[in-house]
TITI-295158 format. One record per residue: chain; x, y, z of N, C-alpha, C in turn; residue number from 1; residue in one letter. Coordinates in Angstrom, 2 decimals. Each point is the difference from the previous one (the first is absolute). Layout:
% TITI-295158
<node><c>A</c><n_c1>X</n_c1><n_c2>Y</n_c2><n_c3>Z</n_c3><ca_c1>X</ca_c1><ca_c2>Y</ca_c2><ca_c3>Z</ca_c3><c_c1>X</c_c1><c_c2>Y</c_c2><c_c3>Z</c_c3><k>NUM</k><r>a</r></node>
...
***
This chain:
% TITI-295158
<node><c>A</c><n_c1>-87.11</n_c1><n_c2>-27.46</n_c2><n_c3>-18.76</n_c3><ca_c1>-0.35</ca_c1><ca_c2>0.97</ca_c2><ca_c3>-1.83</ca_c3><c_c1>1.18</c_c1><c_c2>0.94</c_c2><c_c3>0.01</c_c3><k>1</k><r>x</r></node>
<node><c>A</c><n_c1>1.23</n_c1><n_c2>-0.66</n_c2><n_c3>-0.02</n_c3><ca_c1>1.08</ca_c1><ca_c2>0.88</ca_c2><ca_c3>-0.19</ca_c3><c_c1>0.31</c_c1><c_c2>0.66</c_c2><c_c3>1.16</c_c3><k>2</k><r>x</r></node>
<node><c>A</c><n_c1>-0.04</n_c1><n_c2>-0.72</n_c2><n_c3>1.49</n_c3><ca_c1>0.23</ca_c1><ca_c2>0.49</ca_c2><ca_c3>1.10</ca_c3><c_c1>-0.86</c_c1><c_c2>1.41</c_c2><c_c3>0.26</c_c3><k>3</k><r>x</r></node>
<node><c>A</c><n_c1>-0.75</n_c1><n_c2>0.30</n_c2><n_c3>-0.73</n_c3><ca_c1>-0.93</ca_c1><ca_c2>1.19</ca_c2><ca_c3>0.36</ca_c3><c_c1>-1.07</c_c1><c_c2>-0.38</c_c2><c_c3>1.11</c_c3><k>4</k><r>x</r></node>
<node><c>A</c><n_c1>-0.26</n_c1><n_c2>0.93</n_c2><n_c3>1.21</n_c3><ca_c1>-0.84</ca_c1><ca_c2>-0.55</ca_c2><ca_c3>0.90</ca_c3><c_c1>-1.38</c_c1><c_c2>1.00</c_c2><c_c3>-0.21</c_c3><k>5</k><r>x</r></node>
<node><c>A</c><n_c1>-0.70</n_c1><n_c2>-0.33</n_c2><n_c3>1.09</n_c3><ca_c1>-1.03</ca_c1><ca_c2>1.21</ca_c2><ca_c3>-0.11</ca_c3><c_c1>0.26</c_c1><c_c2>1.21</c_c2><c_c3>0.08</c_c3><k>6</k><r>x</r></node>
<node><c>A</c><n_c1>0.81</n_c1><n_c2>0.37</n_c2><n_c3>0.69</n_c3><ca_c1>0.26</ca_c1><ca_c2>1.48</ca_c2><ca_c3>0.44</ca_c3><c_c1>0.80</c_c1><c_c2>0.52</c_c2><c_c3>-1.02</c_c3><k>7</k><r>x</r></node>
<node><c>A</c><n_c1>0.78</n_c1><n_c2>-0.78</n_c2><n_c3>-0.99</n_c3><ca_c1>0.82</ca_c1><ca_c2>0.60</ca_c2><ca_c3>-1.06</ca_c3><c_c1>-0.88</c_c1><c_c2>0.37</c_c2><c_c3>-1.19</c_c3><k>8</k><r>x</r></node>
<node><c>A</c><n_c1>-1.13</n_c1><n_c2>-0.97</n_c2><n_c3>-0.40</n_c3><ca_c1>-0.96</ca_c1><ca_c2>0.00</ca_c2><ca_c3>-0.79</ca_c3><c_c1>-0.71</c_c1><c_c2>1.15</c_c2><c_c3>0.14</c_c3><k>9</k><r>x</r></node>
<node><c>A</c><n_c1>-0.50</n_c1><n_c2>0.37</n_c2><n_c3>1.34</n_c3><ca_c1>-0.85</ca_c1><ca_c2>1.19</ca_c2><ca_c3>0.54</ca_c3><c_c1>0.95</c_c1><c_c2>1.25</c_c2><c_c3>-0.66</c_c3><k>10</k><r>x</r></node>
<node><c>A</c><n_c1>1.12</n_c1><n_c2>0.07</n_c2><n_c3>0.29</n_c3><ca_c1>0.85</ca_c1><ca_c2>0.89</ca_c2><ca_c3>0.19</ca_c3><c_c1>-0.14</c_c1><c_c2>0.32</c_c2><c_c3>-1.80</c_c3><k>11</k><r>x</r></node>
<node><c>A</c><n_c1>0.41</n_c1><n_c2>-0.95</n_c2><n_c3>-0.66</n_c3><ca_c1>-0.04</ca_c1><ca_c2>-0.16</ca_c2><ca_c3>-1.62</ca_c3><c_c1>-0.99</c_c1><c_c2>0.74</c_c2><c_c3>-0.59</c_c3><k>12</k><r>x</r></node>
<node><c>A</c><n_c1>-1.41</n_c1><n_c2>-0.72</n_c2><n_c3>0.58</n_c3><ca_c1>-1.31</ca_c1><ca_c2>0.50</ca_c2><ca_c3>-0.60</ca_c3><c_c1>-0.02</c_c1><c_c2>1.52</c_c2><c_c3>0.41</c_c3><k>13</k><r>x</r></node>
<node><c>A</c><n_c1>0.10</n_c1><n_c2>0.64</n_c2><n_c3>1.20</n_c3><ca_c1>-0.09</ca_c1><ca_c2>1.57</ca_c2><ca_c3>0.54</ca_c3><c_c1>0.89</c_c1><c_c2>0.73</c_c2><c_c3>-1.22</c_c3><k>14</k><r>x</r></node>
<node><c>A</c><n_c1>1.21</n_c1><n_c2>-0.40</n_c2><n_c3>0.18</n_c3><ca_c1>1.04</ca_c1><ca_c2>0.76</ca_c2><ca_c3>-1.08</ca_c3><c_c1>-0.79</c_c1><c_c2>0.23</c_c2><c_c3>-1.42</c_c3><k>15</k><r>x</r></node>
<node><c>A</c><n_c1>-0.50</n_c1><n_c2>-1.40</n_c2><n_c3>-0.33</n_c3><ca_c1>-0.63</ca_c1><ca_c2>0.36</ca_c2><ca_c3>-1.54</ca_c3><c_c1>-1.35</c_c1><c_c2>0.60</c_c2><c_c3>0.13</c_c3><k>16</k><r>x</r></node>
<node><c>A</c><n_c1>-0.62</n_c1><n_c2>0.14</n_c2><n_c3>0.78</n_c3><ca_c1>-1.16</ca_c1><ca_c2>0.75</ca_c2><ca_c3>0.18</ca_c3><c_c1>0.50</c_c1><c_c2>1.42</c_c2><c_c3>-0.04</c_c3><k>17</k><r>x</r></node>
<node><c>A</c><n_c1>1.12</n_c1><n_c2>0.47</n_c2><n_c3>1.02</n_c3><ca_c1>0.45</ca_c1><ca_c2>1.19</ca_c2><ca_c3>-0.17</ca_c3><c_c1>0.54</c_c1><c_c2>0.88</c_c2><c_c3>-1.34</c_c3><k>18</k><r>x</r></node>
<node><c>A</c><n_c1>0.76</n_c1><n_c2>-1.23</n_c2><n_c3>-0.54</n_c3><ca_c1>0.37</ca_c1><ca_c2>0.39</ca_c2><ca_c3>-1.58</ca_c3><c_c1>-1.17</c_c1><c_c2>0.15</c_c2><c_c3>-0.98</c_c3><k>19</k><r>x</r></node>
<node><c>A</c><n_c1>-0.45</n_c1><n_c2>-0.79</n_c2><n_c3>-0.09</n_c3><ca_c1>-1.27</ca_c1><ca_c2>-0.06</ca_c2><ca_c3>-0.85</ca_c3><c_c1>-1.41</c_c1><c_c2>0.35</c_c2><c_c3>0.01</c_c3><k>20</k><r>x</r></node>
<node><c>A</c><n_c1>-0.28</n_c1><n_c2>0.37</n_c2><n_c3>1.06</n_c3><ca_c1>-1.54</ca_c1><ca_c2>0.41</ca_c2><ca_c3>0.68</ca_c3><c_c1>-0.90</c_c1><c_c2>-0.95</c_c2><c_c3>0.02</c_c3><k>21</k><r>x</r></node>
<node><c>A</c><n_c1>-1.11</n_c1><n_c2>-0.06</n_c2><n_c3>0.67</n_c3><ca_c1>-1.48</ca_c1><ca_c2>-0.91</ca_c2><ca_c3>0.29</ca_c3><c_c1>0.02</c_c1><c_c2>-0.36</c_c2><c_c3>-1.42</c_c3><k>22</k><r>x</r></node>
<node><c>A</c><n_c1>-0.21</n_c1><n_c2>1.11</n_c2><n_c3>-0.75</n_c3><ca_c1>-0.87</ca_c1><ca_c2>-0.28</ca_c2><ca_c3>-1.21</ca_c3><c_c1>1.00</c_c1><c_c2>-0.67</c_c2><c_c3>-0.97</c_c3><k>23</k><r>x</r></node>
<node><c>A</c><n_c1>1.03</n_c1><n_c2>0.28</n_c2><n_c3>-0.18</n_c3><ca_c1>0.79</ca_c1><ca_c2>-0.87</ca_c2><ca_c3>-1.03</ca_c3><c_c1>0.43</c_c1><c_c2>-1.58</c_c2><c_c3>0.18</c_c3><k>24</k><r>x</r></node>
<node><c>A</c><n_c1>0.15</n_c1><n_c2>-0.40</n_c2><n_c3>1.53</n_c3><ca_c1>0.36</ca_c1><ca_c2>-1.20</ca_c2><ca_c3>0.52</ca_c3><c_c1>-1.20</c_c1><c_c2>-0.89</c_c2><c_c3>-0.75</c_c3><k>25</k><r>x</r></node>
<node><c>A</c><n_c1>-1.44</n_c1><n_c2>-0.02</n_c2><n_c3>-0.03</n_c3><ca_c1>-0.82</ca_c1><ca_c2>-1.14</ca_c2><ca_c3>-0.78</ca_c3><c_c1>0.45</c_c1><c_c2>-0.06</c_c2><c_c3>-1.34</c_c3><k>26</k><r>x</r></node>
<node><c>A</c><n_c1>0.21</n_c1><n_c2>0.90</n_c2><n_c3>-0.93</n_c3><ca_c1>0.35</ca_c1><ca_c2>0.14</ca_c2><ca_c3>-1.41</ca_c3><c_c1>1.42</c_c1><c_c2>-0.65</c_c2><c_c3>-0.15</c_c3><k>27</k><r>x</r></node>
<node><c>A</c><n_c1>0.75</n_c1><n_c2>0.56</n_c2><n_c3>0.72</n_c3><ca_c1>1.44</ca_c1><ca_c2>-1.08</ca_c2><ca_c3>-0.05</ca_c3><c_c1>-0.23</c_c1><c_c2>-1.38</c_c2><c_c3>0.35</c_c3><k>28</k><r>x</r></node>
<node><c>A</c><n_c1>-0.94</n_c1><n_c2>-0.49</n_c2><n_c3>1.02</n_c3><ca_c1>-0.02</ca_c1><ca_c2>-1.31</ca_c2><ca_c3>0.41</ca_c3><c_c1>-0.97</c_c1><c_c2>-0.65</c_c2><c_c3>-1.31</c_c3><k>29</k><r>x</r></node>
<node><c>A</c><n_c1>-0.73</n_c1><n_c2>0.44</n_c2><n_c3>-0.71</n_c3><ca_c1>-0.75</ca_c1><ca_c2>-0.49</ca_c2><ca_c3>-0.83</ca_c3><c_c1>0.64</c_c1><c_c2>-0.21</c_c2><c_c3>-1.60</c_c3><k>30</k><r>x</r></node>
<node><c>A</c><n_c1>0.99</n_c1><n_c2>0.90</n_c2><n_c3>0.12</n_c3><ca_c1>0.97</ca_c1><ca_c2>-0.06</ca_c2><ca_c3>-1.06</ca_c3><c_c1>1.23</c_c1><c_c2>-1.06</c_c2><c_c3>0.02</c_c3><k>31</k><r>x</r></node>
<node><c>A</c><n_c1>0.15</n_c1><n_c2>-0.19</n_c2><n_c3>1.42</n_c3><ca_c1>0.77</ca_c1><ca_c2>-1.11</ca_c2><ca_c3>-0.04</ca_c3><c_c1>-0.40</c_c1><c_c2>-1.47</c_c2><c_c3>0.28</c_c3><k>32</k><r>x</r></node>
<node><c>A</c><n_c1>-1.53</n_c1><n_c2>0.23</n_c2><n_c3>0.14</n_c3><ca_c1>-0.40</ca_c1><ca_c2>-1.62</ca_c2><ca_c3>-0.04</ca_c3><c_c1>-0.34</c_c1><c_c2>-0.01</c_c2><c_c3>-1.77</c_c3><k>33</k><r>x</r></node>
<node><c>A</c><n_c1>-0.38</n_c1><n_c2>0.70</n_c2><n_c3>-0.66</n_c3><ca_c1>-0.40</ca_c1><ca_c2>-0.21</ca_c2><ca_c3>-1.12</ca_c3><c_c1>1.17</c_c1><c_c2>-0.54</c_c2><c_c3>-0.89</c_c3><k>34</k><r>x</r></node>
<node><c>A</c><n_c1>1.51</n_c1><n_c2>0.70</n_c2><n_c3>0.45</n_c3><ca_c1>0.94</ca_c1><ca_c2>-0.27</ca_c2><ca_c3>-0.77</ca_c3><c_c1>0.42</c_c1><c_c2>-1.91</c_c2><c_c3>0.61</c_c3><k>35</k><r>x</r></node>
<node><c>A</c><n_c1>0.12</n_c1><n_c2>-0.09</n_c2><n_c3>1.19</n_c3><ca_c1>0.00</ca_c1><ca_c2>-1.11</ca_c2><ca_c3>0.50</ca_c3><c_c1>-0.90</c_c1><c_c2>-1.21</c_c2><c_c3>-0.82</c_c3><k>36</k><r>x</r></node>
<node><c>A</c><n_c1>-1.10</n_c1><n_c2>0.40</n_c2><n_c3>-0.11</n_c3><ca_c1>-0.97</ca_c1><ca_c2>-1.14</ca_c2><ca_c3>-0.38</ca_c3><c_c1>0.58</c_c1><c_c2>0.02</c_c2><c_c3>-1.78</c_c3><k>37</k><r>x</r></node>
<node><c>A</c><n_c1>0.08</n_c1><n_c2>1.28</n_c2><n_c3>-0.78</n_c3><ca_c1>0.33</ca_c1><ca_c2>-0.19</ca_c2><ca_c3>-1.18</ca_c3><c_c1>1.68</c_c1><c_c2>-1.01</c_c2><c_c3>-0.03</c_c3><k>38</k><r>x</r></node>
<node><c>A</c><n_c1>0.52</n_c1><n_c2>0.21</n_c2><n_c3>0.79</n_c3><ca_c1>1.67</ca_c1><ca_c2>-0.78</ca_c2><ca_c3>0.30</ca_c3><c_c1>-0.79</c_c1><c_c2>-1.29</c_c2><c_c3>0.20</c_c3><k>39</k><r>x</r></node>
<node><c>A</c><n_c1>-0.44</n_c1><n_c2>-0.67</n_c2><n_c3>0.80</n_c3><ca_c1>-0.24</ca_c1><ca_c2>-1.11</ca_c2><ca_c3>0.00</ca_c3><c_c1>-0.86</c_c1><c_c2>-0.58</c_c2><c_c3>-0.89</c_c3><k>40</k><r>x</r></node>
<node><c>A</c><n_c1>-0.86</n_c1><n_c2>0.75</n_c2><n_c3>-0.93</n_c3><ca_c1>-0.82</ca_c1><ca_c2>-0.69</ca_c2><ca_c3>-1.03</ca_c3><c_c1>1.24</c_c1><c_c2>-0.19</c_c2><c_c3>-1.14</c_c3><k>41</k><r>x</r></node>
<node><c>A</c><n_c1>0.63</n_c1><n_c2>1.09</n_c2><n_c3>-0.22</n_c3><ca_c1>1.02</ca_c1><ca_c2>-0.34</ca_c2><ca_c3>-1.28</ca_c3><c_c1>1.31</c_c1><c_c2>-1.21</c_c2><c_c3>0.63</c_c3><k>42</k><r>x</r></node>
<node><c>A</c><n_c1>-0.20</n_c1><n_c2>0.06</n_c2><n_c3>1.27</n_c3><ca_c1>1.10</ca_c1><ca_c2>-1.31</ca_c2><ca_c3>0.46</ca_c3><c_c1>-1.21</c_c1><c_c2>-1.55</c_c2><c_c3>-0.71</c_c3><k>43</k><r>x</r></node>
<node><c>A</c><n_c1>-1.54</n_c1><n_c2>0.02</n_c2><n_c3>0.61</n_c3><ca_c1>-0.48</ca_c1><ca_c2>-1.00</ca_c2><ca_c3>-0.52</ca_c3><c_c1>-0.20</c_c1><c_c2>-0.22</c_c2><c_c3>-1.72</c_c3><k>44</k><r>x</r></node>
<node><c>A</c><n_c1>0.11</n_c1><n_c2>1.16</n_c2><n_c3>-0.57</n_c3><ca_c1>-0.10</ca_c1><ca_c2>-0.28</ca_c2><ca_c3>-1.51</ca_c3><c_c1>0.91</c_c1><c_c2>-0.44</c_c2><c_c3>-0.45</c_c3><k>45</k><r>x</r></node>
<node><c>A</c><n_c1>1.43</n_c1><n_c2>0.54</n_c2><n_c3>0.65</n_c3><ca_c1>1.49</ca_c1><ca_c2>-0.77</ca_c2><ca_c3>-0.39</ca_c3><c_c1>-0.01</c_c1><c_c2>-1.38</c_c2><c_c3>0.05</c_c3><k>46</k><r>x</r></node>
<node><c>A</c><n_c1>-0.65</n_c1><n_c2>-0.50</n_c2><n_c3>1.21</n_c3><ca_c1>0.08</ca_c1><ca_c2>-1.51</ca_c2><ca_c3>0.40</ca_c3><c_c1>-0.99</c_c1><c_c2>-0.81</c_c2><c_c3>-0.95</c_c3><k>47</k><r>x</r></node>
<node><c>A</c><n_c1>-1.12</n_c1><n_c2>0.73</n_c2><n_c3>-0.29</n_c3><ca_c1>-0.80</ca_c1><ca_c2>-0.65</ca_c2><ca_c3>-0.98</ca_c3><c_c1>0.67</c_c1><c_c2>-0.21</c_c2><c_c3>-1.30</c_c3><k>48</k><r>x</r></node>
<node><c>A</c><n_c1>0.53</n_c1><n_c2>0.71</n_c2><n_c3>-0.48</n_c3><ca_c1>0.88</ca_c1><ca_c2>0.07</ca_c2><ca_c3>-1.49</ca_c3><c_c1>1.17</c_c1><c_c2>-0.91</c_c2><c_c3>-0.01</c_c3><k>49</k><r>x</r></node>
<node><c>A</c><n_c1>0.39</n_c1><n_c2>-0.39</n_c2><n_c3>1.07</n_c3><ca_c1>1.44</ca_c1><ca_c2>-0.51</ca_c2><ca_c3>0.34</ca_c3><c_c1>-0.63</c_c1><c_c2>-1.67</c_c2><c_c3>0.08</c_c3><k>50</k><r>x</r></node>
<node><c>A</c><n_c1>-1.21</n_c1><n_c2>-0.08</n_c2><n_c3>0.41</n_c3><ca_c1>-0.42</ca_c1><ca_c2>-1.37</ca_c2><ca_c3>0.69</ca_c3><c_c1>0.54</c_c1><c_c2>-0.26</c_c2><c_c3>1.32</c_c3><k>51</k><r>x</r></node>
<node><c>A</c><n_c1>0.44</n_c1><n_c2>0.82</n_c2><n_c3>0.87</n_c3><ca_c1>0.37</ca_c1><ca_c2>-0.09</ca_c2><ca_c3>1.18</ca_c3><c_c1>-0.87</c_c1><c_c2>0.19</c_c2><c_c3>1.11</c_c3><k>52</k><r>x</r></node>
<node><c>A</c><n_c1>-1.57</n_c1><n_c2>0.20</n_c2><n_c3>-0.20</n_c3><ca_c1>-0.95</ca_c1><ca_c2>0.31</ca_c2><ca_c3>0.86</ca_c3><c_c1>-0.81</c_c1><c_c2>-1.19</c_c2><c_c3>0.86</c_c3><k>53</k><r>x</r></node>
<node><c>A</c><n_c1>-0.24</n_c1><n_c2>0.29</n_c2><n_c3>0.88</n_c3><ca_c1>-0.58</ca_c1><ca_c2>-0.84</ca_c2><ca_c3>0.70</ca_c3><c_c1>-0.93</c_c1><c_c2>-0.94</c_c2><c_c3>-0.40</c_c3><k>54</k><r>x</r></node>
<node><c>A</c><n_c1>-0.54</n_c1><n_c2>-0.98</n_c2><n_c3>0.28</n_c3><ca_c1>-1.03</ca_c1><ca_c2>-0.78</ca_c2><ca_c3>-0.57</ca_c3><c_c1>-1.40</c_c1><c_c2>0.85</c_c2><c_c3>0.00</c_c3><k>55</k><r>x</r></node>
<node><c>A</c><n_c1>-0.35</n_c1><n_c2>0.65</n_c2><n_c3>1.14</n_c3><ca_c1>-1.15</ca_c1><ca_c2>0.67</ca_c2><ca_c3>0.58</ca_c3><c_c1>0.32</c_c1><c_c2>1.47</c_c2><c_c3>-1.05</c_c3><k>56</k><r>x</r></node>
<node><c>A</c><n_c1>0.70</n_c1><n_c2>0.47</n_c2><n_c3>-0.41</n_c3><ca_c1>-0.05</ca_c1><ca_c2>0.93</ca_c2><ca_c3>-0.81</ca_c3><c_c1>-0.66</c_c1><c_c2>-0.16</c_c2><c_c3>-1.29</c_c3><k>57</k><r>x</r></node>
<node><c>A</c><n_c1>0.83</n_c1><n_c2>-1.23</n_c2><n_c3>-0.72</n_c3><ca_c1>-0.35</ca_c1><ca_c2>-0.60</ca_c2><ca_c3>-1.09</ca_c3><c_c1>-1.40</c_c1><c_c2>-0.17</c_c2><c_c3>-0.44</c_c3><k>58</k><r>x</r></node>
<node><c>A</c><n_c1>-0.29</n_c1><n_c2>-0.43</n_c2><n_c3>1.10</n_c3><ca_c1>-1.44</ca_c1><ca_c2>-0.59</ca_c2><ca_c3>-0.16</ca_c3><c_c1>-0.91</c_c1><c_c2>1.09</c_c2><c_c3>0.22</c_c3><k>59</k><r>x</r></node>
<node><c>A</c><n_c1>-0.04</n_c1><n_c2>1.27</n_c2><n_c3>0.78</n_c3><ca_c1>-0.36</ca_c1><ca_c2>1.15</ca_c2><ca_c3>-0.20</ca_c3><c_c1>-0.05</c_c1><c_c2>0.52</c_c2><c_c3>-1.09</c_c3><k>60</k><r>x</r></node>
<node><c>A</c><n_c1>0.93</n_c1><n_c2>0.26</n_c2><n_c3>-0.51</n_c3><ca_c1>0.22</ca_c1><ca_c2>0.44</ca_c2><ca_c3>-1.57</ca_c3><c_c1>-0.77</c_c1><c_c2>-0.52</c_c2><c_c3>-0.94</c_c3><k>61</k><r>x</r></node>
<node><c>A</c><n_c1>0.02</n_c1><n_c2>-1.46</n_c2><n_c3>0.09</n_c3><ca_c1>-0.33</ca_c1><ca_c2>-0.83</ca_c2><ca_c3>-0.98</ca_c3><c_c1>-1.79</c_c1><c_c2>0.40</c_c2><c_c3>0.21</c_c3><k>62</k><r>x</r></node>
<node><c>A</c><n_c1>-0.33</n_c1><n_c2>0.13</n_c2><n_c3>0.62</n_c3><ca_c1>-1.56</ca_c1><ca_c2>0.24</ca_c2><ca_c3>0.61</ca_c3><c_c1>-0.29</c_c1><c_c2>1.43</c_c2><c_c3>-0.73</c_c3><k>63</k><r>x</r></node>
<node><c>A</c><n_c1>0.94</n_c1><n_c2>0.66</n_c2><n_c3>-0.15</n_c3><ca_c1>-0.46</ca_c1><ca_c2>1.64</ca_c2><ca_c3>-0.15</ca_c3><c_c1>-0.15</c_c1><c_c2>0.26</c_c2><c_c3>-1.46</c_c3><k>64</k><r>x</r></node>
***
């Protein structure tokens, strides 16, 4: 994962905890999760419009 080991990730998380605080980190994580989910949904919608979606996605959309 980009050359990051366990120690580097722990240090990064501790710095983030120090900068943002314990109450703000879950909000930031939730916001990032929602953003990534919306991005993936947008990519899938674009693929469906262009007709490049995998067969499983097309069948799922046809059932909806």
